[in-house]
VEXTIKE-447414 format. One record per residue: x, y, z of N, C-alpha, C in turn. Coordinates in steps of 0.2 Angstrom, whole numbers, plus 5000, padded with zeros to 4 digits. Layout:
% residues N
R  n_x  n_y  n_z ca_x ca_y ca_z  c_x  c_y  c_z
R    X    Y    Z    X    Y    Z    X    Y    Z
...
This chain:
% residues 431
R  n_x  n_y  n_z ca_x ca_y ca_z  c_x  c_y  c_z
R 5023 5203 5070 5030 5205 5069 5035 5198 5068
R 5039 5198 5063 5043 5192 5062 5048 5191 5067
R 5049 5185 5068 5055 5183 5073 5061 5185 5070
R 5067 5185 5074 5073 5186 5071 5075 5180 5066
R 5073 5174 5068 5075 5169 5063 5071 5170 5057
R 5065 5172 5057 5061 5173 5051 5065 5178 5047
R 5067 5184 5050 5070 5189 5047 5076 5187 5043
R 5080 5183 5047 5087 5181 5044 5085 5176 5038
R 5080 5172 5039 5078 5167 5033 5076 5171 5027
R 5072 5176 5028 5070 5181 5022 5076 5184 5019
R 5080 5187 5024 5086 5191 5021 5090 5186 5017
R 5091 5180 5019 5095 5175 5015 5092 5174 5008
R 5085 5173 5008 5082 5172 5002 5083 5178 4997
R 5082 5184 5000 5083 5190 4996 5090 5190 4993
R 5095 5189 4997 5102 5189 4995 5103 5184 4989
R 5100 5178 4990 5101 5173 4985 5098 5175 4978
R 5092 5179 4979 5088 5181 4973 5092 5186 4969
R 5096 5190 4973 5100 5196 4970 5106 5194 4966
R 5108 5188 4967 5114 5185 4963 5112 5180 4959
R 5112 5181 4952 5110 5175 4948 5114 5169 4949
R 5110 5163 4949 5114 5157 4950 5115 5155 4957
R 5114 5160 4962 5116 5158 4968 5111 5153 4971
R 5105 5154 4969 5099 5149 4972 5101 5142 4970
R 5104 5141 4964 5105 5134 4962 5112 5132 4964
R 5116 5136 4967 5123 5134 4969 5122 5132 4977
R 5124 5125 4978 5123 5123 4984 5129 5125 4989
R 5127 5125 4995 5133 5127 5000 5138 5121 5000
R 5144 5123 4999 5149 5117 4998 5155 5118 5003
R 5156 5113 5007 5162 5114 5012 5168 5110 5009
R 5174 5112 5011 5180 5109 5009 5179 5101 5011
R 5182 5097 5007 5182 5090 5009 5186 5088 5014
R 5185 5083 5018 5189 5080 5024 5193 5074 5021
R 5198 5073 5026 5202 5067 5024 5208 5068 5020
R 5211 5063 5017 5216 5063 5012 5214 5066 5006
R 5219 5071 5004 5217 5075 4998 5220 5071 4992
R 5217 5072 4986 5220 5070 4979 5226 5074 4978
R 5231 5071 4975 5238 5074 4974 5237 5081 4971
R 5233 5082 4966 5233 5088 4963 5231 5094 4968
R 5226 5092 4973 5225 5097 4978 5230 5098 4984
R 5233 5092 4985 5238 5092 4991 5244 5096 4989
R 5245 5097 4982 5251 5100 4980 5250 5108 4980
R 5244 5110 4981 5243 5117 4981 5246 5121 4987
R 5248 5127 4986 5251 5131 4991 5247 5137 4992
R 5247 5140 4998 5243 5146 4999 5246 5152 4996
R 5242 5156 4993 5245 5163 4990 5242 5169 4994
R 5239 5167 5000 5236 5172 5004 5241 5178 5005
R 5247 5177 5006 5252 5182 5008 5253 5187 5002
R 5250 5185 4996 5251 5190 4991 5246 5195 4990
R 5241 5194 4994 5235 5199 4994 5236 5205 4999
R 5237 5211 4996 5239 5217 5000 5232 5221 5001
R 5230 5222 5008 5224 5225 5009 5224 5233 5006
R 5218 5235 5005 5217 5242 5003 5218 5246 5009
R 5222 5252 5008 5224 5256 5014 5219 5261 5015
R 5220 5264 5021 5215 5270 5023 5217 5276 5018
R 5223 5277 5016 5224 5282 5012 5221 5281 5005
R 5221 5275 5003 5217 5274 4996 5210 5275 4997
R 5207 5274 5003 5200 5275 5004 5199 5283 5004
R 5203 5286 5007 5203 5294 5007 5202 5297 5000
R 5207 5294 4996 5206 5296 4989 5200 5295 4986
R 5197 5289 4988 5190 5287 4985 5185 5292 4987
R 5185 5294 4994 5180 5299 4997 5181 5306 4993
R 5187 5308 4992 5188 5314 4988 5185 5314 4981
R 5186 5308 4978 5184 5307 4971 5176 5307 4971
R 5173 5304 4977 5166 5305 4977 5163 5312 4978
R 5167 5316 4982 5165 5323 4983 5165 5327 4976
R 5170 5325 4972 5171 5328 4965 5165 5326 4961
R 5163 5320 4961 5157 5318 4957 5150 5320 4960
R 5150 5321 4967 5144 5325 4969 5143 5332 4967
R 5149 5335 4966 5148 5342 4964 5146 5342 4956
R 5149 5337 4952 5147 5337 4945 5140 5335 4944
R 5137 5331 4949 5130 5329 4948 5125 5332 4952
R 5128 5338 4955 5123 5342 4959 5120 5338 4965
R 5124 5335 4968 5122 5331 4974 5125 5335 4980
R 5121 5336 4985 5124 5339 4991 5127 5334 4996
R 5125 5328 4996 5127 5323 5000 5125 5316 4997
R 5128 5311 5000 5125 5304 4998 5124 5300 5004
R 5120 5295 5004 5117 5291 5009 5119 5284 5008
R 5123 5281 5012 5126 5274 5011 5124 5270 5017
R 5121 5264 5015 5119 5259 5020 5125 5254 5020
R 5124 5249 5025 5129 5243 5025 5129 5240 5018
R 5135 5238 5016 5135 5235 5009 5142 5236 5006
R 5142 5234 5000 5149 5235 4996 5151 5242 4996
R 5147 5247 4994 5149 5254 4993 5152 5256 5000
R 5149 5255 5006 5151 5257 5012 5158 5254 5013
R 5159 5248 5012 5166 5245 5013 5171 5248 5008
R 5169 5249 5002 5173 5253 4997 5176 5259 5000
R 5171 5263 5002 5174 5270 5004 5177 5270 5011
R 5174 5266 5016 5176 5267 5023 5180 5260 5026
R 5179 5255 5023 5182 5249 5026 5177 5246 5031
R 5171 5249 5032 5167 5246 5037 5162 5241 5034
R 5162 5235 5037 5158 5229 5035 5152 5228 5040
R 5146 5231 5039 5141 5231 5043 5135 5226 5041
R 5133 5222 5046 5128 5218 5045 5121 5222 5045
R 5117 5222 5040 5111 5226 5040 5105 5222 5043
R 5101 5226 5046 5095 5223 5050 5090 5229 5049
R 5084 5228 5053 5079 5233 5052 5081 5239 5056
R 5087 5239 5059 5089 5245 5063 5094 5249 5058
R 5093 5256 5057 5097 5260 5053 5104 5261 5055
R 5109 5259 5051 5116 5261 5052 5118 5264 5045
R 5120 5270 5045 5121 5273 5039 5127 5279 5039
R 5130 5280 5034 5134 5285 5033 5131 5291 5028
R 5132 5297 5030 5130 5302 5026 5136 5306 5024
R 5138 5306 5018 5144 5309 5016 5142 5316 5012
R 5143 5322 5015 5142 5328 5012 5147 5330 5007
R 5145 5334 5002 5150 5336 4997 5155 5341 5001
R 5152 5345 5005 5156 5349 5009 5155 5348 5017
R 5160 5348 5021 5158 5347 5028 5160 5340 5031
R 5159 5340 5037 5160 5333 5041 5155 5328 5039
R 5158 5322 5037 5153 5316 5037 5150 5314 5044
R 5145 5311 5043 5142 5308 5050 5139 5302 5049
R 5139 5298 5054 5136 5291 5054 5130 5292 5059
R 5124 5288 5057 5118 5287 5061 5118 5280 5063
R 5118 5279 5070 5120 5272 5073 5115 5271 5079
R 5113 5265 5079 5109 5263 5086 5114 5264 5092
R 5111 5267 5097 5115 5269 5103 5119 5263 5106
R 5116 5257 5106 5119 5251 5109 5125 5248 5104
R 5125 5251 5098 5130 5249 5094 5136 5254 5093
R 5136 5259 5097 5141 5264 5096 5148 5262 5096
R 5149 5258 5102 5156 5256 5103 5159 5252 5097
R 5155 5247 5094 5157 5243 5089 5158 5247 5082
R 5153 5252 5082 5154 5257 5076 5160 5261 5076
R 5162 5264 5082 5168 5268 5083 5174 5264 5082
R 5174 5257 5084 5180 5253 5083 5181 5252 5076
R 5176 5251 5071 5177 5251 5064 5179 5257 5061
R 5176 5263 5063 5177 5269 5060 5185 5271 5062
R 5187 5269 5068 5194 5271 5070 5199 5268 5065
R 5198 5263 5062 5202 5259 5057 5202 5262 5050
R 5198 5266 5049 5197 5268 5042 5199 5275 5040
R 5197 5278 5035 5199 5284 5032 5195 5290 5036
R 5190 5289 5039 5186 5294 5043 5188 5294 5050
R 5193 5291 5052 5195 5291 5060 5197 5298 5062
R 5193 5301 5067 5194 5307 5069 5191 5313 5065
R 5187 5311 5059 5185 5316 5055 5177 5314 5053
R 5174 5311 5058 5166 5310 5057 5163 5310 5063
R 5157 5313 5063 5152 5313 5069 5148 5306 5069
R 5146 5304 5075 5142 5298 5076 5136 5301 5080
R 5130 5300 5076 5124 5302 5079 5120 5296 5081
R 5119 5295 5088 5116 5289 5090 5108 5290 5091
R 5104 5284 5091 5097 5285 5092 5095 5278 5097
R 5091 5280 5101 5089 5274 5106 5083 5271 5102
R 5081 5265 5105 5077 5260 5102 5070 5263 5101
R 5068 5268 5106 5061 5271 5105 5062 5278 5101
R 5067 5279 5098 5068 5286 5094 5069 5284 5087
R 5068 5289 5083 5068 5289 5075 5075 5290 5073
R 5078 5285 5069 5085 5286 5066 5084 5292 5061
R 5078 5292 5058 5078 5297 5052 5078 5304 5054
R 5076 5305 5061 5077 5312 5064 5084 5314 5064
R 5088 5309 5066 5095 5310 5067 5098 5312 5060
R 5096 5308 5055 5098 5310 5048 5097 5317 5046
R 5090 5319 5047 5088 5326 5046 5092 5331 5050
R 5093 5329 5056 5097 5334 5061 5104 5335 5058
R 5107 5329 5056 5114 5330 5054 5114 5334 5047
R 5109 5333 5043 5109 5337 5037 5108 5344 5038
R 5103 5346 5043 5102 5353 5044 5108 5356 5047
R 5112 5353 5051 5118 5356 5054 5123 5357 5049
R 5122 5354 5043 5127 5355 5038 5124 5360 5032
R 5118 5363 5033 5115 5367 5029 5112 5364 5023
R 5110 5357 5024 5107 5353 5018 5100 5351 5019
R 5097 5355 5023 5090 5354 5025 5085 5353 5018
R 5087 5357 5013 5083 5357 5007 5087 5355 5001
R 5093 5352 5002 5097 5350 4996 5095 5344 4993
R 5100 5341 4989 5099 5335 4985 5103 5330 4988
R 5099 5324 4990 5103 5319 4994 5103 5313 4989
R 5109 5310 4988 5109 5304 4984 5108 5298 4988
R 5104 5293 4986 5103 5287 4989 5106 5282 4986
R 5110 5278 4989 5114 5272 4986 5108 5267 4984
R 5109 5264 4978 5104 5260 4975 5102 5254 4978
R 5105 5251 4983 5103 5245 4986 5100 5246 4993
R 5099 5253 4995 5095 5254 5001 5088 5253 5000
R 5085 5249 5005 5078 5247 5005 5074 5253 5005
R 5068 5252 5002 5063 5258 5002 5061 5261 5009
R 5061 5256 5014 5059 5258 5021 5064 5264 5023
R 5070 5263 5022 5075 5268 5025 5075 5275 5021
R 5074 5274 5014 5074 5281 5010 5068 5284 5012
R 5062 5280 5012 5056 5283 5014 5056 5287 5021
R 5059 5284 5025 5060 5287 5032 5063 5293 5032
R 5069 5294 5028 5072 5300 5027 5068 5305 5024
R 5064 5303 5019 5060 5308 5015 5055 5311 5020
R 5052 5307 5024 5047 5309 5029 5050 5314 5034
R 5056 5312 5037 5059 5316 5042 5062 5323 5039
R 5063 5323 5033 5066 5329 5030 5063 5330 5023
R 5056 5333 5024 5052 5333 5018 5055 5339 5013
R 5059 5343 5015 5061 5348 5010 5067 5345 5006
R 5070 5339 5007 5075 5336 5003 5072 5334 4997
R 5077 5334 4992 5075 5330 4986 5080 5324 4985
R 5077 5318 4985 5080 5312 4985 5082 5310 4978
R 5088 5308 4976 5090 5306 4969 5095 5300 4970
R 5096 5298 4964 5101 5292 4964 5108 5294 4965
R 5111 5290 4969 5119 5291 4970 5123 5287 4966
R 5120 5283 4961 5124 5279 4957 5129 5282 4953
R 5128 5288 4951 5133 5292 4947 5139 5293 4951
R 5139 5293 4958 5144 5294 4962 5147 5287 4964
R 5143 5282 4966 5146 5276 4968 5149 5272 4962
R 5145 5272 4957 5147 5268 4951 5153 5272 4948
R 5152 5279 4948 5158 5283 4945 5164 5282 4948
R 5164 5280 4955 5171 5278 4958 5173 5271 4957
R 5168 5267 4958 5169 5259 4959 5171 5256 4952
R 5168 5259 4947 5169 5256 4940 5177 5256 4938
R 5180 5262 4940 5187 5263 4938 5192 5260 4943
R 5196 5255 4941 5200 5251 4946 5207 5254 4946
R 5210 5254 4952 5217 5257 4952 5221 5251 4951
R 5228 5252 4950 5233 5247 4949 5232 5242 4955
R 5231 5244 4961 5231 5239 4967 5225 5235 4966
R 5219 5238 4964 5213 5234 4963 5214 5229 4958
R 5217 5231 4952 5218 5226 4947 5223 5220 4949
R 5228 5222 4953 5232 5217 4955 5228 5212 4960
R 5223 5214 4964 5219 5210 4968 5215 5205 4964
R 5212 5208 4958 5208 5205 4954 5212 5199 4950
R 5218 5201 4948 5222 5196 4944 5223 5190 4949
R 5225 5192 4955 5226 5186 4960 5220 5182 4961
R 5214 5185 4961 5208 5181 4962 5207 5177 4956
R 5208 5179 4950 5207 5175 4944 5212 5170 4944
R 5218 5171 4945 5223 5166 4945 5222 5160 4950
R 5219 5162 4956 5218 5157 4961 5212 5153 4959
R 5207 5156 4956 5201 5152 4954 5203 5147 4948
R 5207 5149 4943 5209 5145 4938 5213 5139 4940
R 5217 5141 4945 5222 5135 4948 5217 5130 4952
R 5212 5133 4955 5208 5128 4959 5204 5124 4954
R 5201 5127 4949 5198 5123 4944 5202 5117 4941
R 5208 5119 4939 5213 5114 4936 5214 5109 4941
R 5216 5110 4947 5217 5105 4952 5211 5100 4953
R 5205 5103 4953 5199 5099 4954 5198 5095 4948
R 5199 5098 4942 5198 5094 4936 5203 5088 4936
R 5209 5089 4938 5214 5083 4938 5212 5078 4943
R 5207 5080 4948 5205 5075 4953 5198 5072 4951
R 5195 5074 4946 5188 5072 4944 5188 5064 4942
R 5183 5061 4945 5183 5054 4943 5176 5052 4941
R 5175 5047 4937 5168 5045 4935 5164 5043 4941
R 5158 5044 4942 5154 5042 4947 5153 5048 4953
R 5157 5053 4952 5156 5059 4957 5150 5062 4955
R 5147 5065 4960 5141 5070 4959 5144 5077 4958
R 5139 5081 4956 5141 5088 4955 5143 5091 4962
R 5140 5089 4968 5142 5091 4974 5149 5089 4976
R 5151 5083 4974 5158 5080 4975 5163 5085 4971
R 5161 5086 4965 5166 5091 4961 5166 5098 4964
R 5160 5100 4966 5160 5107 4969 5164 5107 4976
R 5164 5101 4979 5168 5101 4985 5176 5101 4984
R 5178 5098 4978 5185 5098 4976 5187 5106 4975
R 5182 5109 4971 5184 5116 4970 5184 5120 4976
R 5180 5119 4981 5180 5123 4987 5186 5122 4991
R 5188 5115 4991 5194 5113 4995 5201 5116 4991
R 5201 5116 4985 5207 5119 4981 5207 5126 4982
R 5202 5130 4982 5202 5137 4984 5205 5138 4991
R 5202 5134 4996 5205 5134 5003 5212 5133 5003
R 5215 5128 5000 5222 5126 5000 5226 5132 4997
R 5223 5136 4992 5226 5142 4990 5226 5148 4994
R 5222 5148 4999 5222 5153 5004 5215 5157 5004
R 5210 5155 5000 5204 5159 4999 5198 5155 4999
R 5193 5158 5001 5186 5155 5000 5183 5156 4994
R 5182 5150 4990 5179 5150 4984 5174 5145 4982
R 5171 5145 4977 5166 5140 4975 5164 5140 4968
R 5160 5135 4966 5158 5134 4959 5152 5130 4959
R 5147 5132 4955 5141 5128 4953 5144 5123 4948
R 5141 5117 4947 5143 5112 4943 5137 5109 4940
R 5137 5109 4933 5131 5106 4929 5133 5101 4924
R 5130 5095 4924 5132 5089 4920 5127 5088 4915
R 5130 5086 4909 5126 5084 4903 5121 5089 4901
R 5114 5087 4901 5109 5091 4898 5108 5097 4903
R 5110 5097 4909 5109 5102 4914 5114 5108 4912
R 5119 5107 4908 5123 5112 4906 5120 5117 4902
R 5114 5115 4899 5110 5119 4894 5106 5124 4898
R 5106 5124 4905 5103 5129 4909 5108 5134 4911
R 5109 5140 4909 5114 5144 4911 5116 5145 4918
R 5111 5145 4922 5113 5145 4930 5111 5139 4933
R 5110 5133 4929 5110 5127 4932 5103 5124 4935
R 5104 5119 4938 5098 5115 4941 5101 5112 4948
R 5096 5112 4952 5097 5108 4959 5096 5101 4958
R 5095 5098 4952 5094 5091 4951 5100 5087 4953
R 5100 5082 4957 5106 5078 4958 5109 5075 4951
R 5115 5076 4950 5119 5074 4944 5125 5070 4945
R 5126 5065 4941 5132 5061 4941 5137 5062 4935
R 5143 5062 4936 5148 5063 4931 5150 5056 4928
R 5149 5056 4921 5151 5050 4918 5156 5051 4913
R 5160 5046 4911 5165 5046 4905 5162 5049 4899
R 5165 5054 4896 5162 5057 4890 5157 5063 4891
R 5155 5064 4898 5149 5069 4899 5152 5076 4899
R 5148 5080 4897 5150 5087 4897 5149 5091 4904
R 5153 5095 4906 5152 5098 4912 5153 5106 4911
R 5149 5110 4914 5149 5117 4914 5150 5119 4922
R 5156 5122 4923 5157 5125 4930 5157 5133 4930
R 5155 5136 4935 5154 5143 4935 5155 5145 4943
R 5160 5149 4944 5161 5152 4951 5167 5156 4951
R 5170 5157 4958 5175 5161 4959 5177 5162 4966
R 5181 5167 4968 5183 5168 4975 5183 5176 4976
R 5185 5178 4982 5186 5185 4983 5193 5185 4987
R 5196 5190 4984 5203 5192 4987 5203 5199 4990
R 5203 5200 4996 5202 5207 4999 5196 5211 4996
R 5191 5207 4995 5185 5210 4993 5184 5210 4986
R 5189 5208 4982 5188 5208 4974 5187 5201 4971
R 5182 5201 4967 5180 5195 4965 5183 5192 4958
R 5183 5186 4957 5184 5183 4951 5177 5179 4949
R 5176 5178 4942 5170 5175 4940 5173 5171 4933
R 5173 5165 4934 5176 5161 4928 5172 5155 4927
R 5170 5153 4920 5167 5147 4918 5171 5143 4914
R 5171 5137 4915 5174 5132 4910 5169 5126 4908
R 5170 5124 4902 5166 5119 4900 5170 5114 4897
R 5170 5107 4899 5174 5102 4897 5171 5095 4898
R 5174 5090 4895 5172 5083 4896 5177 5079 4900
R 5174 5074 4904 5178 5069 4907 5181 5064 4902
R 5187 5064 4900 5189 5060 4895 5188 5063 4888
R 5185 5060 4884 5183 5063 4877 5176 5063 4876
R 5174 5068 4872 5166 5068 4870 5164 5061 4867
R 5158 5059 4870 5156 5052 4868 5149 5053 4865
R 5147 5048 4861 5140 5048 4859 5139 5052 4852
R 5133 5051 4850 5131 5055 4843 5132 5062 4844
R 5133 5065 4850 5133 5073 4850 5141 5075 4851
R 5145 5070 4850 5153 5072 4851 5155 5077 4847
R 5154 5076 4840 5156 5081 4835 5153 5088 4836
R 5146 5088 4838 5143 5094 4839 5145 5098 4845
R 5147 5094 4850 5150 5097 4856 5156 5101 4854
R 5161 5098 4850 5167 5101 4848 5166 5107 4844
R 5161 5107 4839 5159 5112 4835 5156 5118 4839
R 5152 5117 4844 5149 5122 4848 5154 5125 4852
R 5159 5121 4855 5164 5124 4859 5168 5129 4855
R 5170 5127 4849 5174 5131 4844 5171 5138 4843
R 5164 5137 4841 5160 5144 4840 5160 5148 4846
R 5159 5146 4852 5159 5150 4858 5166 5153 4859
R 5171 5149 4858 5178 5151 4859 5180 5157 4854
R 5177 5156 4848 5178 5162 4843 5174 5168 4845
R 5168 5167 4848 5164 5172 4850 5168 5176 4856
R 5171 5172 4860 5174 5176 4866 5180 5180 4863
R 5184 5177 4859 5189 5181 4856 5187 5187 4852
R 5181 5186 4848 5179 5192 4845 5177 5198 4850
R 5174 5196 4855 5172 5201 4860 5178 5204 4863
R 5183 5200 4865 5190 5203 4867 5193 5208 4863
R 5193 5206 4856 5196 5211 4851 5192 5217 4850
R 5185 5217 4852 5181 5223 4851 5181 5227 4857
R 5183 5225 4862 5183 5229 4869 5189 5233 4869
R 5188 5240 4868 5193 5244 4869 5191 5251 4870
R 5195 5256 4873 5192 5262 4875 5189 5266 4869
R 5183 5269 4870 5180 5273 4866 5174 5270 4862
R 5173 5263 4863 5168 5260 4860 5162 5259 4865
R 5156 5258 4862 5150 5257 4866 5150 5250 4869
R 5148 5249 4875 5147 5243 4878 5143 5238 4874
R 5138 5240 4871 5134 5236 4867 5137 5233 4861
R 5143 5236 4858 5146 5234 4852 5150 5228 4854
R 5152 5227 4860 5156 5221 4862 5151 5215 4862
R 5145 5216 4865 5140 5210 4865 5139 5209 4858
R 5138 5214 4853 5136 5212 4846 5142 5208 4843
R 5148 5210 4844 5154 5206 4841 5153 5199 4843
R 5152 5197 4849 5151 5190 4850 5145 5187 4847
R 5140 5191 4848 5133 5188 4845 5133 5187 4838
R 5137 5191 4834 5138 5190 4827 5141 5183 4825
R 5146 5181 4829 5149 5175 4828 5144 5169 4829
R 5140 5170 4834 5136 5164 4836 5130 5164 4831
R 5127 5170 4829 5122 5170 4824 5124 5168 4817
R 5130 5170 4815 5133 5167 4809 5134 5160 4808
R 5135 5157 4814 5136 5150 4814 5129 5146 4815
R 5124 5149 4815 5117 5146 4814 5114 5145 4821
R 5116 5148 4826 5113 5148 4833 5110 5154 4835
R 5108 5158 4831 5104 5164 4832 5097 5163 4830
R 5093 5168 4829 5095 5175 4830 5094 5177 4837
R 5097 5183 4839 5096 5186 4845 5098 5182 4851
R 5093 5180 4855 5094 5176 4861 5091 5169 4860
R 5091 5167 4854 5088 5160 4853 5092 5155 4857
R 5099 5155 4856 5103 5150 4860 5109 5153 4864
R 5110 5159 4862 5115 5163 4867 5110 5168 4871
R 5108 5165 4876 5102 5168 4880 5103 5173 4884
R 5109 5176 4886 5110 5181 4890 5115 5186 4887
R 5116 5192 4891 5121 5197 4888 5128 5194 4888
R 5132 5197 4885 5139 5195 4884 5143 5195 4891
R 5142 5200 4895 5145 5201 4901 5143 5207 4906
R 5146 5207 4912 5144 5211 4917 5151 5215 4919
R 5150 5221 4922 5156 5223 4926 5157 5219 4932
R 5163 5219 4934 5165 5215 4940 5170 5219 4944
R 5170 5218 4950 5175 5222 4955 5174 5219 4962
R 5172 5223 4966 5170 5221 4973 5164 5216 4973
R 5159 5218 4969 5153 5214 4968 5154 5210 4961
R 5152 5203 4962 5153 5199 4956 5149 5202 4950
R 5144 5205 4951 5140 5209 4945 5140 5216 4947
R 5142 5221 4943 5142 5228 4945 5142 5231 4938
R 5142 5238 4938 5142 5242 4932 5148 5242 4929
R 5148 5243 4922 5143 5244 4918 5142 5237 4915
R 5137 5236 4910 5135 5229 4907 5136 5229 4900
R 5139 5224 4897 5140 5223 4890 5134 5219 4887
R 5129 5224 4885 5122 5221 4883 5120 5226 4878
R 5116 5223 4874 5112 5227 4868 5109 5233 4871
R 5110 5239 4869 5106 5245 4871 5110 5249 4876
R 5116 5246 4878 5120 5250 4883 5125 5254 4879
R 5124 5261 4879 5129 5265 4875 5135 5268 4879
R 5135 5265 4885 5141 5268 4889 5148 5266 4885
R 5152 5272 4885 5158 5271 4882 5163 5268 4886
R 5167 5263 4884 5172 5259 4888 5178 5264 4888
R 5181 5263 4894 5187 5267 4896 5192 5263 4899
R 5199 5265 4899 5204 5261 4903 5202 5260 4910
R 5204 5254 4913 5203 5252 4920 5196 5249 4922
R 5191 5249 4917 5185 5246 4918 5186 5238 4917
R 5182 5234 4921 5183 5227 4921 5176 5224 4920
R 5177 5218 4916 5171 5215 4914 5172 5207 4914
R 5166 5203 4914 5167 5196 4912 5166 5196 4904
R 5169 5191 4901 5168 5190 4894 5165 5183 4893
R 5159 5182 4893 5156 5175 4894 5150 5173 4889
R 5152 5172 4882 5147 5170 4878 5145 5163 4879
R 5140 5161 4877 5137 5154 4878 5132 5152 4872
R 5132 5145 4871 5127 5142 4867 5124 5137 4871
R 5117 5137 4872 5113 5132 4876 5108 5129 4872
R 5109 5122 4871 5104 5118 4867 5100 5114 4872
R 5094 5116 4874 5090 5113 4878 5089 5105 4877
R 5089 5101 4882 5089 5094 4882 5095 5091 4879
R 5100 5095 4877 5107 5092 4875 5112 5094 4879
R 5115 5100 4878 5121 5102 4882 5121 5109 4881
R 5126 5113 4885 5127 5120 4884 5135 5121 4885
R 5137 5126 4882 5144 5128 4882 5145 5135 4884
R 5148 5137 4889 5150 5144 4891 5157 5144 4892
R 5160 5149 4890 5167 5151 4892 5168 5158 4895
R 5170 5158 4901 5170 5165 4904 5177 5166 4907
R 5180 5172 4905 5186 5175 4908 5184 5182 4910
R 5188 5185 4915 5187 5192 4916 5192 5196 4913
R 5191 5202 4911 5195 5206 4907 5195 5213 4910
R 5201 5217 4908 5201 5224 4910 5203 5228 4904
R 5200 5234 4903 5201 5238 4897 5208 5242 4899
R 5212 5241 4894 5219 5245 4894 5219 5250 4889
R 5224 5254 4889 5224 5260 4884 5224 5257 4877
R 5226 5251 4875 5227 5249 4868 5222 5243 4867
R 5217 5242 4872 5212 5236 4871 5211 5232 4877
R 5208 5227 4877 5206 5223 4882 5211 5217 4884
R 5212 5216 4890 5217 5210 4892 5213 5206 4897
R 5214 5199 4896 5211 5194 4900 5215 5193 4906
R 5212 5192 4912 5216 5191 4918 5219 5183 4918
R 5215 5179 4914 5217 5172 4913 5217 5170 4906
R 5221 5165 4904 5221 5163 4897 5214 5159 4895
R 5212 5160 4889 5206 5156 4887 5207 5149 4887
R 5202 5145 4888 5202 5138 4888 5203 5135 4881
R 5208 5131 4879 5209 5129 4872 5204 5124 4869
R 5202 5119 4873 5198 5114 4870 5193 5110 4876
R 5188 5107 4873 5184 5103 4878 5188 5097 4882
R 5193 5094 4878 5197 5089 4881 5203 5091 4885
R 5205 5097 4884 5211 5100 4888 5209 5107 4890
R 5205 5108 4895 5202 5114 4896 5207 5119 4899
R 5213 5116 4902 5218 5120 4905 5225 5120 4901
R 5224 5118 4895 5230 5118 4891 5235 5112 4892
């Protein structure tokens, strides 16, 4: 049996693997000592972040029940993670012990909780939308938590119903439920979880706007403090410190020169030099809502025989980002937005397909940095108001350099709107 330390190490590896680029992004702490003037001038914006209320979460639960009815699900099964926070406000550290919420379409929700964790669970439940309106079924260390799940379902007349499983629940837990309640039919709960989380309220959009503004301000302050001879970790430290000064925890991966041609970077030590191209990619979280912004720029002016090529590639990527923004509107397929950007890049000689624009155009974004739906070829999902995406075309030339421009956008009734202004040029990335 693995030790607790081994378990935590494995969990960390799995978490890193689940987030593209995280394995290459080094842990960066805010810098110590006297700050550069651009960072010292930053003021906290933390007071602008208004938490999601219990009433808002109750509305989400009601919407989930409506979607359960539409998708013929009698209940959904939620584990610790983003969806549990979204619906209940409960932030639970997952382990080999089952802690879960079962939300029935009709009837009283119930939690299944390790007995020794009951007080901690009830403390969090009392602060959220299910205070006084949920049962807590506990299990001792030598008992089966899955029998408690089956017991709770039987009590609500769902012994043989359809149970939706949240997509990130590990197999061991869904298999345990299936064994304890063999008459159940297990199905995907994504139509419910994504069906709720994809559509952002005005409050959520405001939090995402703040997150994007904070990250862009942090990038600008770090850029103004950049000096030749710094390593990529030095610059990442500036970005982390700038976020901290603005009142939030944020970070960025930093790739220099030829390493910018690797979309999610390299762990190879890199040094910033005059005229070198840099690609940075990161963001922050504001009340649980993420930003995800990439900027490509040079320190000083582009230098060397590739200088004109750098400017040309930047211009092509900029036009591709604009084309995607113009194509993103209600009633169009997600794949058509990817196609609009890819057409610009292909026509400029950097195609076909994924030859140099090696990834999809964008991903949904909200509480998770990457969530539904995705702007990628083959996705016929129709865009609708209040969906949010990254818009991040790129051209990557192995052994030379790469350019990616990424801003987050939301779909409005009359088209897409960016949360942050586009980067105007390599030499003046922040205007």
